[in-house]
N, C-alpha and C positions, 0 to 999 in steps of 0.2 A: 739540196745540191744535186741529187739524182734527177729531179724534175727538170733541172736546167742543163743537164749534161747533153752533149751532142747526140742527135737522133740518127741512128744507123742500124741497119739490119745486122744480125749476127753473121759473121763470116760471109760478107757479100762475095758473090762469084765475080770473076772478071766480066762476065756478060752483064751482071747487074750494074757494075761500075760503068761499063761502056754505055749502057742504056741510059743511066742517070746523067752521064756527061752530055749525051746527045739531046735528051729532053731539056736539060738545064740550058744548053746553048740556044735551043729553039725558043725557050721561054724568055731568055734575056733579050734575044733579038726582037721578039714581039713587044716586050716592055719598052725597049728603046724606041720602037716605032710608034709608041703611044697606045698600043692595044693591050692595056693592062688586063681587061676582062678575058681576052684570049690567052694571055700568058699564064694566068693563075693555074689552070688545070695541068699544064706541062710542068711548071715549077713545083706544084704539089706532088706530082708523080715522081719527079726526080728526087725530091726530098725523102719520099718513102723508100726509094731504092737505096739511096746513099746520101747522107747529109754532107753539105758543104756550106760554109758561111756565105760564099758568093751567091749560092742559089737561094738560101733562106732570106738573105738581105733583099734581093730583088722581089721575092714572094711577098714579104711584108710591105714593101713599097707599093706593089700592085694592089694589095688588099686595101691599103689606105686610100689609094687613088680612086677605087670604085665605091668608096663609102663604108667599107668594112673596117672601121677604125679600131674597134675592140679587138678583132682577130688580128689585124695588121700590127698593132702595137705589141701584142703578145708575141708574135713571130719575131719582131724586131728586138724585143726584150731578150729573147732566147739567144739571138746572135750577139748582142752587146755583152751579156753575162757569161758567154762561153769562154772558158779558159783555154787559150791556144798554147800549144807546146812551143818552145823556143825555136824549133825548126819549121814552124808553120810557114807556108808561102806568104809572100808579101801581099798577094791578092786577098788572102783571108783577113789580114790586119786592116787592109783598106776597106774591106767589106764591113768590119766592125765599126770603123769610123763613119762610114756612110750610113749604117744602120742607126748609130747614135744620133746623127743629125736628123734623120727622118723621124725618129722616135720623139725627139725634143719638139719637133714641129707639130706632130700629130696628137700627142697626149692632151694638150689643152682643148682640143676640139671635141673630145669625148663628152657626150651628154649624160645626164643622170635621170632615171625614171623610178618613181615610187608608186607601188601598186597596193591598193587597199581593197579588201573584199568584205562585204557585209552579207548577212542573211543565211549563211550556212557554216557548219563547223569547218575550221581550217583544214583539218586532216582529211576532209572529204572533197576539198576543192582542188581543181586542176586549172592552172592559169598558163596561158601561152602568149608569147609575143611573136607575132609573125610566124605562128605555128611551131615555135620552139618553146618547150616546156620550161617554166620558171620554178625553181625549187621553192617550197613553202617558206623556207627560212629567210627568203629574200622579200617576203611580203612586208610592207611598211618599212622597207629599207631602200636606200639609194642604190640602184642597180646600174652599173656602167652600160650604156646603150649607144648605138650609133645614132648620130643626128639624122633627122628626116622624119618621114611619116611611118607610123607603126599601128598595127591592129592588135589590140589587147583583148583577150577573150577568157572568160571564166565559166567553168562547168562544174556541176555536182549532181550526183544521183538524186532524182526526185525534184530537181529544180530546173527552171527554165534558164537557158544559156543567157549570159550577159556579155556584151561586147562594146568596145569603145575605141575610137581612133584618137591618136595623139600625134602632134607635130612637135618635134624636138629641134631646137636650134643648136648650132655648133657651140659646145661648151655650156649649153643651157641645161635647165632641169625642168621636169614636168611631173605631174602626178595624175593618177587615174583611180577613181573609186567605182567599183563594180558591185551592184546590189543584186543578189540572187533571190528570186521569189519562187515559192513552191509552184511546180508545174501542174495545171489542172488536168493535163492529159496523163500525168504520171499515175500509175496504178498505186492505190494506197497499200502500204506495207501491212500485210495481214498480221493481226495480233496473234501471238502464240496461243495455240489451243490449250486451255488449262487441262491438266491431267486430273480426272475425277478422283477425289480422295476416297479411299476405302472406308466406308462408314459402317458402323455396327447398328442394326435396327434398335431403336429405342425400346426398352422393355415396356410391355403393356401396363397400364395403370393398375395398381393393386386395389381391387374393389372389395377384397375380403375384409372381414371385421378385424379389429385389432386383436381380438382373442385368438384368431387363426394364426397371425404372424407370431404372436407370443408363443403359441403352442408349437410352432415349427422350430423355435430357437432351442438349441442344445444347451444353452447356458443354465437355465433353471434346473434341468435334471442333474447337471454336474454339481451344482450347489447343493441340491437335496441329497445326492449320494455322499457328498463330503460331510454334511451334517449327520446323515445316518451313520456313516462310519465312525465319526467322533462319538456319537451317542452310544454305539455298541461298545466302543473301547472303554468309555467311562462306566457303562453298565457292567462290563466284564471285570474291570479293576475292583469296583466296589462289591461285586458279587463274590470275588475271591476273598476279599476282606470279611464279608459277611459270613462266609462258610468257615473261615478261620475262627471268627468270634463265636460262632455256633458250636464249633468243636470244643472250644474252651468251656462253654456253658454246659455242654453235655457231660463233661467230666465233673463239673462243680455242682450241678443240680441233680439230686436224687429223686426219682419219681416225679420229675418236673417241678420239684420244689427247690427253689434257689435261695441261697443265703443272702443276707443283706449286702455282703461284700461283692456280690456279683451284679449289683444294680447298674454299675457303670457299664459293664459289658452288655447288659440287656439294652441299655440306652443306645450304646454304639451299634449293636446289632440292628436295632430298629432304624437308626439313621442310615447305616450302610445298605440295608435292604431297600429302604425307600429310594436312595440315590441310584442304586443299581437298577431298580425297577423302572424309575423314570428314564435313566440313560438308555436302557434297552427299549423302552417304549418309544422314546423320541427317535432312536436309531431305526427301529422297525417302521415307524410311520413315515419318516423322511425317506427311507429307502423305497417304501411302497409308493409314495408320491413321485419319487424320481422315476420309477419304472412306469408309472401311469403317464407322466408327461413325456417320457422318452418314446413310449408307444404312440401317443397321439401326435407327436411331432414327426413321426415317420410315415404319415399318411400319404396318399397318392399325390404325386407332383404333376399329374397330367392336367391338361386344360379343362377337363370336365369335372375336376374335383369340386365338391360342393363346399361352399363357405361354412366355416364352423359357426355353430349357433351358440349364443350366449347361454350359459348354464350357471346354476348356483354354485358357489364355492363349496368344495368338499367339507362336510361337517365331521369333526373329530371329538370324541368324548372319551377321556381316560380316567381310570380310578384305581390307583395302586392299593394293594392290601398287604399287610404284614401280619404274620402270626409267629408263634414260637416254633422255630425250626422250619418255617416255610414263609414264602413271599410270592407275590404275583401281581399282575396288571390286568385290569378289566376295563372294557370300554367298547365303544361302537364307532364305526366309520361308514358314512353314507356318501 
């Protein structure tokens, strides 16, 4: 409803109203003399200064007379739909009736034009009809157009322009298909320069012998230290038991002569001493091997380090011994 309300500037001055009246009078005189083209600028200027149905009615008629049917019928529609106050002059009511008659006669003469564009994305295409831009939402839709000859043109970045002329009859319809083709003169859109990814140099191939890699590992020394610790714990426990059993035998055996009742203690002492000796032996050997492999794994890490050479596995020979009141472990390690 606001779009159809009377058009008038806010608080027009008396000078504006007087100028609008003068322009409107001149425009009406030109229209009545048959000079619709000369009357349009004066009537448009009068409407901008101050709206009056008598001026707008004549403006719409002149626009229709010069072939501007779409613009003229819209002007006449505004006059017809305008709500006049009860105190409106009789000339305004007559202008509405005159506008309705002109509108009824002009509307059937409006033509319809359908525009279709191929070859380029719709959101990049610009279409004009007689240099007036056509919204993309009207592509492939009937667009009210004045009858007569029209020049339709389509453009898009990177494509050659496409144009076509069309002749529309009064009340008729027509269609135009414009095909855009890539322009040979258009500079190719440069591909985005790929950002080089930060790469880490591949490690050099490991040419060292498997023994070298194995020697550098810390896993084996840790396992050997664990075994060595367990062996020492076992040796310590059974060593304490052996000492306790030996203390009992010292009290029961006089001059190292033991009664028959002490035979079980003698057997226990032998077993405890053997287990303690073996536990200590395994613990010491495992710990020694752990130290050995730990030292060899901590060799030079520089590029000039020599590959480890294969060597024979360490040879270990252990021989526990047990005696009355004493025990020990003998062996060799190469």
